[in-house]
N, C-alpha and C positions, 0 to 999 in steps of 0.2 A: 293491479295495482299491489306491490308489493315493498313492504318497508323493512326487510333485513338487509342492511344496508342501502335503504332508500333507493332502489332500482325496480324498474318496469321494462324489461324486454320486450321486443317484438322480433324473435329471431327463428329462420326456419329450423326445422330439427334436423340438424347434422348427424346426427344418430338417433336412429328412432328402433333399432332392432331388440330394444329392451322389452318392448311390450310382444312382439314376434317370437321372443324366446321366453316367456315367462311359461310358469308351469300350466300346466290344466288348471281351470280353475274348479275351487272347492267351493264357492258360492256359488249362490242358484244360478243357474244359467239365463240367458237374456230372454227377458219376455218381451212381445208385442203388444198394440194395444188391438182392437178390431178395426182401426181405422183401413179402409180396401189400398191394398196397394199391388205393383205387379211383381216380378221377379227380384228379389232382393242379391244386393251384392254379397256375393258367398263371405267376403271376408270382414266384413262388420260384426255379425253376432259373434266369432270367435276372437276379434280384437276386442270387445268390451268382455266379455268373459275372462281374456287371460290379464287384462289391465283391471279387472275386478280383483282377480285372485292376487295381486301384486297392493292391494288394499288391505289394511290392519281394520278398518272400519270405513262403513260407507259405503257408496257404490258410483256405479255409473249409471246415466240416463243420455240416449243418444236419438235424434229425430233425422230422418232422411228422406227427402221428397224429393219427386220429378214428374214426367209426365204421367205417370203410372199410377201415381198417386203418394200417401204420405204413410209412412211407418216409425213407429216410438219402440224402442228398444231399452230394456232395464236389464243391468246386471249387478251382481253385489247385493248392497242391503240400503238404496238411499232413500228411500222413502220413510217417513216416521212411522207408518203403521201399515201391517204386510198388505191390507185390503186398499190401498189406494192406487188407483191407476198411475202408470207413468209421468202420464200426460198433464198429471193435476199436479205433480210435484213441484215447489218453489224453492228457488235457489235466489243467492244473491250471483248476479250477474258481473260484476266489478265493472273492468275498463270497456266492457260493449255498451254503457251507461253512455260514453262518448259519442257513439253513432247516434244514440238519440239527442244527447246535447246539440250535436252540429246539424242534426235534422231540425231542430227549435230555433239553431241560427239561421239556417238557409227560410223557415219560414216568417222568421222576423224581416229576413232581404226582403222577400215575396210580399209582405206587408209593410215595406216602405217604413218598417219600426227602424233600420238598421243600415248600413254598407258594408262589405267585408272589409272595403280599407277603411273603416273609421278606426282614429287610435282610442285607446282605452282609455286616455286622460279626459276624454269627452263625455264620459258615464258615470266613472267614478267620482266620488267627493272632492271638491277641490280641498278640503283639508289635509288631503293626501298629499305631503310635499315629494312628490316623485321627482327622480332624475327626469331632465326631459327627453332621454332615450327611453327608460320606460314608459314614459306618456306616452309616447309614439307607438309603441307594439300597437298591431292594427288585431281587430277581432279575427281575420283570417289566420294571421300568423299564430295564435292561441290555438285556432282548430288544426293545424296542420305542423305544430311541434315545429315554428320556426320561429319561434319568439327570442329566444336565448335562453327562458327562464328555466330554473334547475327542476330536475324532478320533483323534488319537495322543497320545503321552504327551510333556511336553515334554523329558523324558530319552531320547528316542527318537534316537539318533545313530550310525549302523550305520560300521563299520569298511569292509564293502565294499558300496558302493552299489547294485550290480547283486545283491545278493542280503540287501535290506537289516533282513529280520526274524530273520535267522540268530542274531546276537547279542545279540538282545535277550531276557534271562532272567528266571526269577522273582523274583530279587533286584532285578532293574531294576523289575520291576512293583511289589513292596512298596515300595521306595525312593520308588518316584511316588506310590501311595496315600499313605504317610507327610506327604508333603509337598504333595500337592494342599489346596486350600482352594476348596472351592464358594463362588461370590457368593451363592446363595440355595439352601436346602433342597430337594432333587428334591420332585416332579417338575417337569420342565421342558419347554417345546416341543421336538417332535421335531428331532432334529440327529444325522445319522448318525455314530455311535462305531465304530471299529474296535475302539478300547481297551475300550468298555463290554463288546462281544459276545466280544471276546478274554478280558476277565475272566471273564465269565460261564463260558465253556467251564472255564477254570480253576478256579472254583469246584465245577464238577459235576466234576473231576478229586478234587477232594477230600472232595466226597460220597460217592463209589463208591469212594476210594481207590485209582483205575486211570488211568494214561494216557490223554490225549483221544483218540489215534490206537486202542489198546484200545478203550475205553469206547464211540466209537463204531461199531465194528465189532459188539460185543456186541448192543448195545442197537436200532440204528436199521439199519445196513446188511447184517448178516446174515440176520438177523430178515425183510428185506424182498428178499434174494436177491440184492445187488446187489453183485457177487463183484469189480468193477472200480473201483469207490469206495473208496479208500483215502486215507489220510495217506501210509504209506510203500508205494514200490514193491517188489515182488520184481524177480527177474533178469528173468524172463517179462516182467513189464509193463512193465521199463524199454527192452525193446527194440520196444514198443508207443509209446513216450511220446513225442509230438510235439516236435520242437524249435522251441521258444518264440524271437521275432523280435521287432526293435524297428526298423521301417523296414526296412532291408536286412541290420541287423546282427543276429548271432545272439547272444542274451544267455542270461545263467543262470536255471537254474532257481530256485525261491524255497524256502526252509525255514522253517518257522514254528515255535516252541518256546513260547514262555509266552503266546502270542497266538493257536495253533494255532484256537482255535474261531471265530475272524474269518475262517480264510480258508484253509485248510493243506489242503482236499481233493482230491485227480484225480478225473476220471471219463471216462465215455465217451457220447456222445452215445445210445446202448442203455440204457444204464444211468439216466441221467436220465429217458427216456423210461417206461421202465418204473416209478422211483421216483414220477412224477408220476401214471401209471395206478393204481397200487396206491393211490395216498392215495385217489382218484377212486370206488375200488371196495372201499366198508365189507365186504363179505362175504369179500375177499381181505385185507385188511388189516390183519397182525396189533398195527398201531400205530393202531388206529381212534380210540381215547378219547385218543391224545396229541394225534392231526391234530384232534381234534376240538376240544380246547383251543387247539391253536395257530393254527388259522384263524380263529377270532373276531376281528373287528374291534373294536381296542382304543384306538387315539387316532388323531388326522388325520395325516397326513405327505404333504409335498409335493403338497398339493392332491389325496391318496387317501386309504386308510386303512393302517392296518399291526394284523397280527396280532402273533405271536410271530415278529417277523423275517420275517414273510411280508406283502409289499406286496399291496396289493388294491385294484384302480381296477377301474372300470365301462367296457366297452366295449361299447356300443349296446345300454345296457342291462342286461349280462349282467357278473357278478362274473368277473375274472379274478385269478387268483394269479400272482406273480411275483418275480424277484429277478436280479439281473445280476453278473457278478465279472469283477474284473481283479487280474493281478500282473503283471509285468515281463516282458513278451512273450505274454500270454494275454488272450483277451476271453470272455467266455461269458454268456451268457442264458437263461433257463428262466420259461415260464410254462405256464399251465394253466386249465382252466375246464371243469367237469363239465354247465354248464347247456347247451353247445353242441356235444353229442354226443363228452364225453369227450376236447376238444380239448386238443394239446399241442404246444408247439413248444419245440427245443432248437437255440440257434445257439453255433458253436465255435471260436474261432480262435486260432492260434499266429503271432499278429501282433496289434500294439498300435495300429498304426493307426486302426482302425475298432472302435467302439463296437457290441455285441454287442445291446444295447438300441435304438439307432439303427436297424440294418438290420432288426431285428424292427418298429418302428415302420413304417418302408414298406411292411409287407405289410398296415398295415391301414388304409388311410384309410378315412374314415367311408362314401364311395363313388366310385365309379370315377372317377380323376382322368384331366383331361385339360390337360397343361402348356399346350397352346396356347389352350385354353380361359381358363385362369389370365393369361394373358398381355394377352390382348384384352378381358378384362373390364372395364367403364368405370367411372369412379371419380366420383363427386359432389363438385361443388366445396366447397371447406372454407373457410369466410367466412375474412377476414384476424381476424387473432390468435385464431383459435379453437384451435389446435394449441397455444397456450401451457398451455390447461388441462388437458392430458392430460400434460404434463412431470412426470416426479417418478419416485418409486421404489417399487415394488411386491413387496409379500413373499410368498412360499408359503411360507415357512420360513426359518432364519437362513442356509441354504446355497442357497436357490433366490430368483434376485428375477427381474421382469422389470424394465428401465429404457428409460425412454422421456426423447429427446431430440430436437432439430430438428438436421439439417445446415444448412449455410452457403444452401441455398437454400430452407430453412423447411420441408424435408418432414419430418414426423414419422419416426423411427425407434427401432426396438425390439431390445432385446436381451433374451436369457433369459439366466440366469448360465452361464458356459464357453462360451457362444456368440457369434459376431459380431452387430453390429447389420445387421437388414434395414429397408427402407421399407415402410410402411403407407400403405394407399390407402382412401380415406374413401368406407364405403358407405353413409354415413346412419346419423341418431339413435344417435351413440357409437359406431357399432361398424366397424370397418377390417378389411381384409383384406391378405393377403400375396401376392405373387407367383411368390415364392420356394417355396413350399409351400401346399399346400389349407390352408390354418388362418384364422381368425376371432380377433380380441379384439374383445370388448363391453365397454365403459367403464360403470361403475356411478357414481350421484350421493347424496349426503344429498338429505335434503328442502330445504335452502337452494340446492340447484344445483352443489354443489361437489364435481367426481368423488374419487370414494373407493375405488374398485376396479377393477379388471380378470379378465374371465375370459377364458381360452383356451378355444377349441372348433376340436379336432382329432382325428382318428382315432375319434369317437365319443365323443370324453371331454370333460366340462367340467372345467376346472381355475382356480378362484380364487385372486386375491392380491390383499392388502388394501393401500392406500397409505401408505407411511410418510411421517415428516417428515426423513428422510435428505438429504442433501447431495445432488444432481444432478451428477454426474461431468463435468470438463471434456473432451470429446473431440475432437481434430482429425483431419477426415478428409482423410488425406494422398493427393497424388495417387500414379498408379500406377509414375511414374518415380522417386517418391521412395521407395515402400515397396521397389523393388528395390535399392537401396543395402544393404536390411539381409539380402536374404537371403544366405543358406550355411549353412555347419557350423562350431560354436564348440566346439572338446574342452577339456573340464575335465580328463580323464586319457583315457590310449588306452582306447579302448572305450566310452567314456562322454561324451557330447558333446549339446549343444544343436544343432536344427538347425532353421532359421528360413525359412518358406516363405509363401506368398501363396495364398490359398484364397477364392473366392468375393467376391476385391477388399481380404481382410483380409489382414495379417500373424498367422500361427500359429508359435506355439515349441512343440517338442517336445524333452523330454529323455528320452535315452536308456531305454526301459522304461517310457513313460508316456505317456499319450495327448494331443496338441496341442491347444492353449489359444490364443485368441487374444489378441493384444495391442492395445493401446489408447494411443495417445498423447495425452499432456496436456500437452507443452513438447517444443522439438527434441532428438532423440534422446533422448528420456524417454519411457516406456511401463510400464504399470501392468498388472495382472492383475485379473480381477474373480473369479476364484473364491478367491482368497486375499489375504492382504496382502502383496502382492511387487511387485517394481516392475522392470524391466531399464532399463538405459542402454547404449549402443552409445557406444564410443570410436573418434575418427577419427586417423587418421596426419597429419602437416603439409600433404600433398598433399588432403588432405578426403575419403580413402577409407578405409570403416568396416572399422576394422581387431580389433576385441574389442567384448565384451559384459561386463556383471557384473550379475548377479544380486543384487538387495538384498532380505534375507528374513530373518527373525527375529533383527535386528541384526549379522548376517554378511553380507559383500560377498564373492562367491566370481568370479573371473573367468576367461574363456576367450577365447580366441585363435580368431579367426578363419581357418578352412584353407585353402590354395589349392584352388581347383576340379581337380577330378580326384583329390585325393589319397587 
């Protein structure tokens, strides 16, 4: 769950090399528990150390399980006290909560409380004057992000930006549903919606006449023996709760009420490993019927498949179930597969500077990767004018797109939504490779010879995007000296600021509690984001120095003054 520009993305890690290229760790090296395990994958401890070296505060805990056992590793400073074992540290797990909410939905189906094709109008109060198309949204559509509901409601206006969901009430939710007018009846193409899954959790509260926290405990976590997977922490658990950080700043934990089903759970690495292992062991799983319903692929989503809030992709031919999570100061990732020895991977961070999904992707190159070999790979000559055939916007889903442009030198550059542009190198026959990471793009053509699609090959996965008629954006490639003028901290209010930095030759902007996104210049001192409809203008003083930025979004202009260095 992410609120900067109200976006929640589930994207493949088009570029993961930042973790592999990080400097040697200055934080404590990865530490393991006494849990027995077989031979360790050699890349996991080094990746954790390098990831921790990038964090200004906090750290990372990862758990890995397979036929030989379980190991839980820690790097940096994720624990609230030095003597706390990593398997006992509690994190917010954000949108991994959605898997639990949909398992609860599936259990309600098993108990004949609901059916997946039931419309939401059957369960919500009659006093909500919903549009008929809204009332017709089904429970399955809420659980598969095909309802057409937006990522966040437009009446979401938090009083405390560092705890943004705390004051969004059931009354706010009902008011939004009364005013919402869908453009077309459901179902819609998959488009991630925190609102939709939060609404699903609330409907299940109405079905069972229990608060979400009590309901998820009674129906899911307690039957599975997950004692540390809870909405509300008790006093003892608070002592084991990791301090959330945004960059170098400690930030507030998040509280969710009306939308709890979208991201309110806390958990540990040990509990999440147990959760996945039980789901993969039918004879030990008291929710095996519910899991059988939840895991069935139902729709396409971001080039993969989705069950009931369970993301499903294939890695080297095997089905992998997964979900990521993000709250203000925490990042999380969980994946499991029964096809390769009941494999489980958990990644938990108490800093928002690194996405758990991107770190996980770095572990699973399709074959051993040699950066020097990538850098030295020979490029085939590209005939003059050929690059123009590939320029365009290619859609995976409404929130995930490849954009292809050429730079001033005529080099093809590609970006995936939320990431910078990277140069492409011709391999021949409409195929291109990257040097920044082990990945290739294969373009497809119509019978008439027009380029109509692109398929990404990375980490054993094939993800296809269809070309659209959307206009190609204007992007100015700024020289490094020009980019440096914008670097700095811009304060909206004490403890809440924009941080502008440079990574891999691109400007990134990060709002406290949220991930960093690239900025793309389309005119002097004016930049746009590609994850949402938003822009940033930088203001200059009479002497030409950058003095402030203004965020333009949702019809509002929010100004932040640049802070002196060292403040």
